[in-house]
N, C-alpha and C positions, 0 to 999 in steps of 0.2 A: 143561797150564796154562802160560801165559807167565810168565817170572820177572821180578820187579821188582828194582830195585837193593836195596831193603830185604831181599828174600829172598836175594839174592846175598851181602849183608853177613852175614846170619845164618848162611848155609851156610858161608861162608868162615871164620867164627869158631866153627863147629861148635856153634852154639846151637840147642837143640831148640825147634821152633816148629811150629804148624799153620797152613795157608793155607786161605783161603776165597775164593770168587768169587761175584759176583752180577751179574745183567744190569742195565745202566743206560745210558741215552742221554746221561747227564750227571750233574752233582752232584745228589744227593738228600739229604734230611735223614738225620741219624744214626739217628733212630728208625725210619725206613723201612729203612735198612741192617740194623738189628737184627732187624726183622720179616722181611726177605728171608732172613736167615741163621737164623731161628728161634731167636734168642737173647734173653735178658733184656736190656733196654736199660741196666740198671745195670752190666752186664758188658761192654758195647761202648762204647768211648771215642772221642772226637773230639779232633783236635789243632788248637789255636788259637794264632795268633801275634800278639803285641802289640808295641807300641812305647811307651817311657816318655817323660816330658818331657825326660829327658836323652839321648833318641834311641837308647837301648839297646833291643835286641829280646829278648823273652822268649817261651818256649813253654809253654803250659799244655795238659794232657791231662785232659779231664773226661768223665764219662758223657754219652752222647748225649742223655739225657732231662733234663739239667740245664743251667743257664746259668752261665757264668763271672761271678763277682762281681768287678768291676774293683777295688773298694776292697780286698777281701780278697787278691786276686791281687797288687796293688801291695805290700801289706804283706808278703806271703810272700817277695817278692824284694827287699825293702828300698828300694822306690821310693815317692815321694809320690803319683804318679799314673801310670796307664797307660791306653792305649786300644787298641782292636782295630786291627791293621794293615789298610790299605786293600787290597781284593782285588787290584787291579792291581799292587801291590807284592809280592805273595806269591811269584809265580814267579821274578822276578829275585833275590829275597832267599834263598829256600829251595831253589829248583829244583822245587817242587811247585805243582800247580794247586789251586784251591779244590775241596774234595770229595775230594782225593787226597793230602792233606798228612799226612806221617808224622813222628814225632819222631826216627826213625832215618834217617840218610843225607842230612841237609840240607847245603847248600853250606858252611855255617859252623856252628860249635858255638854253641848258645844255652842259657842256663840253662833247664832243663826242670823244671816242677813238675807233679806228677800229683795229682789229687784223692785225698784220704786214703781214700776208700771202696775204692780199688783194692786195698788190703791185705786187704779182706774176701774176695777171690777168689784161688784158686790161680793163675789166669792172667787176663789181660785181652786183649781183642780191639781192634785199632785198624787204621787204614789201612796198607796195605803200599806206599803211595807212588804209587798209581794208582787212579783211579775204577774200582770193581768188584772190587778186591782188598783183602783184609784178612789180617792175621796175628794169631796168638794166642801169647802167651808169658808166662812168669812175670815178676814184677817183678825177682826176682833175676837172671834171664837178661837182661832189658832193661837192668839196671844194668851189664851187661858191655859194652854197646855205646854207651850214653849216660850222662852224669852226671845223676842225677835226685834230686829230693827230693819228699816228700809234703807236702801242705798242705791246709788248709780253705779252698778257693778258690771254692766254688759258693754260689749263692743258697740 
């Protein structure tokens, strides 16, 4: 298996994790990813990047079968209003492409809020930073590589 930067970061910090791969010709929906991995879609998370009216960026990690509620998300980070980042702005800002965005290893640090249901699982699965690659780790271990908070951010 090819290693992604996310996997290298986790190995370098000796953080236990599992890796998964799936075949894909491009970005597919998160629910399709969960299905290909044979996983409960509540357990597989997608990484979304937003921009606020004050031009600050925020990262939200939500279950693949849920939608980010922009009002709840803005409240969680103390902003009046946020909107999704335009797809063409994702790569220059984060270093990741649509469908392969991970909360670990972005070009810059952004406040990261994970949907509160993540605490219901021993581990969560999310992108390893490349389409076709996923990693699984506990929230405790994830908090060793990024600063995160939990919040009620979904519809």
